[in-house]
N, C-alpha and C positions, 0 to 999 in steps of 0.2 A: 712641312711644305710639300705639296703634291708635285710629283714629277711627271712631265709629259712623256708618255711612252711612244709617241709617234716619231720615228726616225730621228733620234738624237745623235749627236756627234759621238757619244759614248758607245752607241751601237754600231757606228760606222767602222769599216776596216781602216787600218792605218795606211795601207797601200793596195793597189790593184795592178794586175798585169795589163799589158796593152790590149789584149783581146777582151778582158773584162771591162776596160775603159770604153772600148768600142760598143759593147753591149749596153753598158749603163748610159752612155751619152747619145748613142745613135749616130755617132761620127765614124768615119772609116779609118782604117789604120794609117793611111797616108796623112790624113789631117792630124791624127794623134801624134805621129812622129814629127810632123812639122811644128806642132805646138811644143813638143819636147825640145826641138832644136832652137826655137826662138825664145824659149824660157817662159812661155805662158803656162806650161805644166812643169811641176817639179819632179825630177827623176830621183829614184832611190837605187843605189847600187850596193849590193851586199858583197863584201870581199870574198873572193873564192867562188862566186857564183856568176854564171853568164846569164843573168836574167835581169831584165829591165822592169822595174816597178815604178808606178806613178803614185804620188801621194794622193789619197782620196780628197784631202782638203783642197789641193790645187785644182783637181777635176771639178769639184763642187763650185769653187770660186769662178772657174772659167764659164760654167754653165748658168750661174745665178744671174738673173737680170740685173742690169745696172740701174740705179735710181736715176730717173730722167724726168724732166718736166713733160706734161701732157702735150705741149706744142712740139717738142722735139720728137715725140713718137709719131706724130701725124706725118703721113707721106705728103711730100710737096710735089706740086706739078701734075697730079693725077686728075683725070676727069672723074666726075661722080659716076658710080655704077648705074646701070639701067633701072634698078629697082627704086633708087632714090629720085631719079629723074621722072619716073612715072607717077610717083605719089605727090610730087610738087605741083601746086596749082599754077596754071598759066597766066 
């Protein structure tokens, strides 16, 4: 059976530092620490080390898009943009 070599979980790190999580996600450290506090990100603490690590799995789970119906993705209450208004016949 052929194995997909593009970004598999086997190739992913087990955990990343807060600064690495910021680089990977595009989020700032304040957001990362907030997600650690409220439990949206899993923290790993190694006994004897003063270092906070975040499981890569929880970071990926946080950033993966949630499955949603197309109607829930549509923004409600917005006016159409000018481009669509111009192409519409009167």
